Backbone as JSON, one array per atom type, in Angstrom:
{
  "sequence": "MEKKIGQIIDLPKHIDPRGNLTVAEQMKNIPFDIARVYWTYDIPSGERRGGHAHRTCEELIIAVSGSFDVTLDDGKGNKEVHHLNHPYQGLYVGTNVWRTLEDFSSGAVCLVLASELFDDNEYIYDYEEFMEIAHSK",
  "N": [[1.13, -1.39, 0.14], [0.34, 1.82, -1.06], [2.25, 4.83, 0.63], [0.33, 7.73, 1.8], [1.07, 10.95, 1.28], [-0.08, 13.94, 1.28], [-2.95, 15.17, 2.7], [-6.5, 15.66, 1.88], [-8.34, 17.79, 2.99], [-11.53, 18.37, 3.8], [-13.39, 21.3, 4.25], [-15.75, 22.88, 6.52], [-18.88, 23.67, 4.67], [-20.9, 26.3, 4.21], [-24.46, 26.6, 2.56], [-25.85, 28.7, 0.77], [-28.37, 30.94, -0.72], [-27.42, 33.71, -1.34], [-24.55, 33.42, -1.39], [-21.91, 31.26, -0.98], [-20.36, 29.83, 1.93], [-17.28, 29.09, 3.55], [-15.16, 27.7, 6.35], [-12.41, 27.73, 8.31], [-10.86, 27.0, 10.71], [-8.67, 27.07, 13.28], [-6.83, 24.46, 14.64], [-9.15, 22.74, 15.2], [-10.85, 22.35, 12.7], [-8.07, 22.61, 11.25], [-5.21, 20.96, 11.22], [-3.29, 22.39, 13.34], [-2.11, 25.11, 15.15], [-2.4, 28.8, 13.45], [-0.23, 30.82, 12.31], [0.62, 32.18, 10.22], [-0.93, 33.68, 7.19], [-1.15, 33.38, 3.66], [-0.98, 34.48, 0.14], [-1.28, 33.57, -3.41], [-1.69, 34.67, -6.6], [-2.64, 36.05, -9.78], [-0.68, 34.46, -11.87], [1.38, 33.72, -14.24], [1.04, 31.97, -16.99], [1.92, 28.77, -17.42], [3.73, 28.86, -15.65], [5.26, 28.32, -12.51], [5.11, 27.41, -8.82], [6.08, 27.21, -5.59], [8.5, 24.73, -4.88], [9.66, 23.56, -3.18], [10.58, 22.65, 0.47], [9.65, 22.46, 3.95], [11.25, 22.72, 6.95], [10.07, 22.81, 9.32], [7.31, 23.74, 9.42], [3.67, 23.18, 8.8], [1.33, 23.3, 6.48], [-1.7, 24.66, 4.72], [-2.84, 24.23, 2.0], [-4.92, 25.72, -0.55], [-7.69, 26.23, -2.85], [-8.69, 28.8, -3.8], [-9.87, 30.09, -5.71], [-10.17, 29.47, -9.12], [-8.0, 26.58, -10.08], [-5.33, 24.49, -9.6], [-2.59, 22.4, -9.7], [-0.74, 20.31, -7.46], [1.86, 18.96, -6.73], [3.54, 16.56, -4.6], [6.18, 15.54, -2.53], [7.68, 13.2, -1.32], [10.73, 12.7, -0.78], [11.45, 9.82, -0.34], [10.46, 8.27, -2.98], [7.9, 8.14, -3.06], [5.27, 9.74, -4.65], [2.74, 12.13, -5.22], [0.05, 13.57, -6.76], [-2.26, 16.5, -6.58], [-5.2, 17.6, -7.53], [-6.67, 20.44, -7.27], [-9.53, 22.35, -6.85], [-11.56, 22.95, -5.61], [-12.97, 25.61, -3.18], [-13.64, 24.89, -0.73], [-12.11, 22.68, 0.08], [-8.93, 21.59, 1.44], [-5.36, 20.95, 0.93], [-3.57, 19.34, 2.93], [-0.27, 19.81, 4.24], [2.46, 18.3, 5.12], [5.63, 18.73, 7.35], [8.72, 18.14, 6.18], [8.3, 17.73, 3.6], [8.33, 18.15, -0.58], [7.07, 20.4, -2.45], [5.68, 21.22, -5.26], [3.58, 23.39, -7.42], [1.54, 23.87, -9.85], [0.47, 24.46, -13.52], [-1.75, 26.46, -13.11], [-5.06, 28.05, -13.41], [-6.41, 30.15, -15.31], [-6.84, 33.16, -13.7], [-6.75, 31.82, -11.15], [-6.55, 31.39, -7.25], [-4.06, 30.83, -4.93], [-4.53, 30.07, -1.69], [-2.74, 30.26, 1.11], [-2.62, 28.72, 4.3], [-0.42, 28.7, 7.1], [1.37, 27.3, 9.79], [3.94, 28.26, 10.82], [5.56, 31.68, 11.55], [7.39, 33.31, 8.49], [10.29, 32.31, 8.1], [13.24, 32.42, 6.42], [15.34, 30.77, 6.72], [14.07, 28.16, 7.57], [13.32, 26.85, 4.76], [13.54, 24.48, 2.76], [15.22, 24.98, -0.01], [16.99, 23.66, -1.99], [16.69, 20.71, -3.64], [18.67, 18.34, -3.94], [20.08, 18.65, -1.24], [17.6, 18.33, 0.34], [16.61, 15.84, -0.08], [18.86, 14.14, 1.04], [18.31, 15.26, 3.36], [15.36, 13.57, 3.68], [16.34, 11.07, 3.31], [17.61, 10.48, 5.81], [16.09, 10.64, 7.55]],
  "CA": [[-0.07, -0.08, -0.17], [1.55, 3.45, -1.05], [2.22, 5.8, 1.53], [0.04, 9.03, 1.49], [1.94, 12.35, 1.65], [-0.55, 14.81, 1.58], [-4.36, 14.69, 3.17], [-7.38, 16.6, 1.59], [-9.33, 18.18, 4.16], [-12.98, 18.99, 3.37], [-13.81, 22.57, 5.37], [-17.35, 23.3, 6.37], [-19.31, 24.31, 3.3], [-22.41, 26.8, 4.33], [-24.33, 27.17, 1.67], [-26.65, 30.08, 1.1], [-28.57, 31.59, -2.06], [-26.99, 35.11, -1.27], [-23.47, 32.95, -2.15], [-21.48, 30.18, -0.13], [-19.52, 30.71, 3.43], [-16.54, 28.2, 4.36], [-14.68, 28.59, 7.76], [-11.08, 27.12, 8.49], [-10.65, 27.34, 12.51], [-7.11, 26.91, 13.96], [-6.88, 23.18, 15.96], [-10.91, 22.21, 14.95], [-10.54, 21.74, 11.36], [-6.82, 22.84, 10.77], [-5.21, 20.44, 12.35], [-2.1, 23.09, 13.7], [-2.38, 26.64, 15.3], [-2.12, 28.77, 12.17], [0.56, 31.98, 12.05], [0.55, 33.19, 8.62], [-1.61, 33.41, 6.06], [-0.65, 34.51, 2.33], [-1.72, 33.96, -1.09], [-0.63, 33.69, -4.74], [-2.31, 35.17, -7.59], [-2.26, 36.49, -11.37], [0.39, 33.46, -12.0], [1.43, 33.79, -15.81], [0.36, 30.64, -17.57], [3.14, 28.01, -17.76], [4.6, 29.51, -14.6], [5.15, 27.16, -11.55], [5.48, 28.02, -7.49], [6.67, 26.11, -4.66], [9.72, 24.52, -5.3], [10.48, 23.71, -1.84], [10.02, 21.89, 1.49], [9.68, 23.09, 4.99], [11.66, 22.03, 7.82], [8.9, 22.59, 10.96], [6.14, 24.43, 8.88], [2.82, 22.38, 8.2], [0.51, 24.51, 5.74], [-2.98, 24.06, 4.16], [-3.13, 24.9, 0.64], [-6.61, 25.84, -1.0], [-7.93, 26.63, -4.29], [-10.05, 29.4, -3.27], [-10.71, 30.15, -7.17], [-9.67, 28.48, -10.52], [-7.55, 25.69, -9.79], [-3.96, 24.4, -9.93], [-2.37, 20.9, -9.21], [0.27, 20.4, -6.28], [2.93, 17.72, -6.63], [4.2, 16.34, -3.33], [7.25, 14.16, -3.09], [8.53, 12.77, 0.23], [12.11, 12.08, -0.66], [11.65, 8.41, -0.34], [9.92, 7.63, -3.77], [6.45, 8.57, -3.21], [4.92, 11.44, -4.86], [1.19, 12.62, -5.29], [-0.34, 14.79, -7.64], [-3.23, 16.35, -6.19], [-5.96, 18.52, -8.69], [-7.12, 21.58, -5.97], [-9.99, 23.47, -7.66], [-12.69, 23.59, -5.12], [-12.76, 26.28, -2.36], [-13.99, 24.12, 0.39], [-11.37, 21.87, 0.28], [-7.28, 21.86, 1.7], [-4.59, 20.03, 1.1], [-2.62, 19.28, 4.34], [0.86, 19.36, 3.72], [3.41, 18.39, 6.74], [7.13, 19.07, 7.13], [9.96, 17.65, 4.95], [7.45, 17.24, 1.74], [8.73, 18.93, -1.44], [5.94, 20.82, -3.21], [5.6, 21.98, -6.52], [2.79, 24.18, -7.44], [1.7, 24.23, -11.57], [-1.25, 24.16, -14.24], [-2.84, 27.4, -12.71], [-6.14, 28.2, -14.6], [-6.7, 31.59, -15.47], [-7.45, 33.85, -12.48], [-6.57, 31.05, -10.0], [-5.65, 32.15, -6.11], [-3.88, 29.88, -4.05], [-4.38, 30.5, -0.15], [-2.0, 29.26, 2.1], [-2.37, 28.77, 5.91], [0.83, 27.92, 7.6], [1.79, 27.19, 11.06], [4.93, 29.12, 11.41], [5.96, 32.75, 10.86], [8.32, 33.72, 7.68], [11.96, 32.39, 8.48], [13.84, 31.74, 5.32], [16.09, 29.11, 7.46], [13.21, 27.16, 7.89], [13.26, 26.65, 3.77], [14.59, 23.8, 1.89], [15.29, 24.86, -1.41], [17.75, 22.68, -2.81], [16.26, 19.4, -3.99], [19.26, 17.29, -3.41], [19.9, 18.69, 0.27], [15.84, 17.66, 0.94], [17.03, 14.2, -0.57], [19.63, 13.92, 1.83], [17.42, 15.15, 4.82], [14.77, 12.93, 3.87], [16.79, 9.59, 3.34], [18.4, 10.44, 7.16], [15.23, 10.42, 8.66]],
  "C": [[0.82, 1.6, -0.1], [1.01, 4.35, 0.13], [0.95, 7.32, 1.38], [0.6, 10.39, 1.98], [1.2, 13.37, 1.9], [-2.14, 14.5, 2.06], [-5.23, 15.73, 2.5], [-8.19, 16.35, 2.68], [-10.42, 19.08, 3.76], [-13.34, 20.03, 4.65], [-15.22, 22.55, 5.49], [-17.69, 24.37, 5.57], [-20.6, 24.99, 4.24], [-23.09, 27.16, 2.89], [-25.77, 27.92, 1.74], [-26.76, 30.49, -0.4], [-27.85, 33.14, -2.22], [-25.35, 34.57, -1.65], [-22.58, 32.29, -0.63], [-20.1, 30.58, 1.23], [-18.23, 29.18, 3.67], [-15.71, 28.64, 5.23], [-13.6, 27.37, 7.67], [-10.74, 28.04, 9.77], [-9.43, 26.32, 12.81], [-7.71, 25.25, 14.83], [-8.68, 22.23, 15.8], [-10.64, 21.77, 13.62], [-9.68, 21.95, 10.45], [-5.69, 22.23, 11.45], [-3.46, 20.93, 13.08], [-3.04, 24.9, 14.0], [-1.58, 27.74, 13.58], [-1.34, 30.19, 12.52], [0.84, 32.68, 11.2], [-0.52, 32.84, 7.81], [-1.35, 33.97, 4.65], [-1.3, 33.51, 1.07], [-1.05, 34.42, -2.32], [-1.64, 33.63, -5.59], [-1.63, 35.84, -8.75], [-0.64, 35.86, -11.61], [0.41, 33.58, -13.39], [1.23, 32.42, -16.07], [1.96, 29.86, -17.84], [4.17, 27.92, -16.51], [4.54, 27.92, -13.32], [5.63, 27.96, -9.92], [5.79, 26.7, -6.67], [8.1, 25.77, -5.05], [10.66, 24.13, -4.16], [10.06, 22.78, -0.86], [10.33, 22.68, 2.64], [10.51, 22.28, 6.1], [10.74, 21.6, 9.12], [7.47, 22.83, 10.67], [5.01, 23.41, 8.27], [2.0, 23.98, 7.29], [-0.8, 23.6, 5.37], [-2.9, 24.67, 3.0], [-4.77, 24.66, -0.12], [-6.54, 26.9, -2.06], [-8.83, 27.92, -4.05], [-10.68, 30.1, -4.74], [-9.62, 29.82, -8.03], [-9.39, 27.32, -9.71], [-6.0, 25.22, -10.51], [-3.57, 22.75, -9.29], [-1.07, 21.09, -8.36], [0.87, 18.75, -6.47], [3.59, 17.53, -5.56], [5.35, 15.23, -3.52], [7.78, 14.38, -1.44], [10.04, 12.24, 0.35], [12.34, 10.46, -0.97], [10.61, 7.56, -1.7], [8.26, 7.54, -3.77], [5.88, 10.11, -3.55], [3.75, 10.81, -4.98], [0.87, 13.38, -6.1], [-1.56, 15.06, -7.1], [-3.59, 17.62, -7.39], [-6.78, 19.36, -7.42], [-8.09, 22.15, -7.17], [-11.96, 23.59, -6.32], [-12.41, 24.46, -3.14], [-13.03, 25.9, -0.85], [-13.25, 22.89, 1.12], [-9.77, 22.3, 0.64], [-6.83, 20.74, 1.67], [-3.66, 20.19, 2.09], [-0.93, 18.96, 3.61], [1.81, 19.12, 4.88], [4.58, 18.84, 6.27], [7.41, 17.82, 6.4], [9.06, 17.22, 3.84], [8.03, 18.4, 0.89], [7.5, 19.01, -2.36], [6.54, 21.97, -4.19], [3.76, 22.32, -7.07], [2.31, 24.56, -8.95], [0.51, 24.14, -12.34], [-1.81, 25.2, -13.72], [-3.89, 27.61, -13.57], [-6.24, 29.78, -14.51], [-7.44, 32.2, -14.16], [-7.6, 33.15, -10.98], [-6.13, 32.13, -8.71], [-5.63, 31.19, -5.33], [-3.8, 30.48, -2.58], [-3.58, 29.59, 0.73], [-2.01, 29.42, 3.77], [-1.39, 28.01, 6.51], [0.84, 28.18, 9.03], [2.91, 27.84, 11.86], [5.07, 30.42, 10.84], [7.23, 32.55, 9.73], [9.45, 33.26, 8.26], [12.32, 31.6, 7.23], [14.78, 30.34, 5.51], [15.09, 27.89, 7.12], [13.56, 26.3, 6.38], [14.07, 25.44, 3.53], [14.56, 24.04, 0.55], [15.84, 24.28, -2.17], [17.4, 21.29, -2.78], [17.27, 18.51, -3.63], [19.56, 17.42, -1.84], [18.33, 17.99, 0.63], [16.27, 16.37, 0.89], [17.61, 13.78, 0.3], [18.85, 13.88, 3.08], [16.44, 14.2, 5.13], [15.3, 11.33, 3.77], [17.53, 9.39, 5.04], [17.26, 10.1, 8.19], [14.58, 8.86, 8.66]]
}
């Protein structure tokens, strides 16, 4: 059986004729305390985002508008591709997982809830370094 790297989390979806509402609450439907929120948008056609792993930061990645693909790699031969296109679902990504975001639709907005404040030293940008860390665990 293949190990799951990422996990889709269904967030509460409140349907209303005036427009739908989805809620994300730390330690309730998000499995960590939220320290930072950021989003990417206006991504040119063919561009990629991500291309890194985190040493200690956990994230929930949400396509709040449009769609995109997230490829996850645990460095141990397990890879997953998740197509995100529902604003009421998030992809949970734990620590030491390489992620690449690509194939953004026009107008896509990627919202990320993160467990840590930004710290450049917390990122692993070099894939070879990532592989060494993955194989040492």
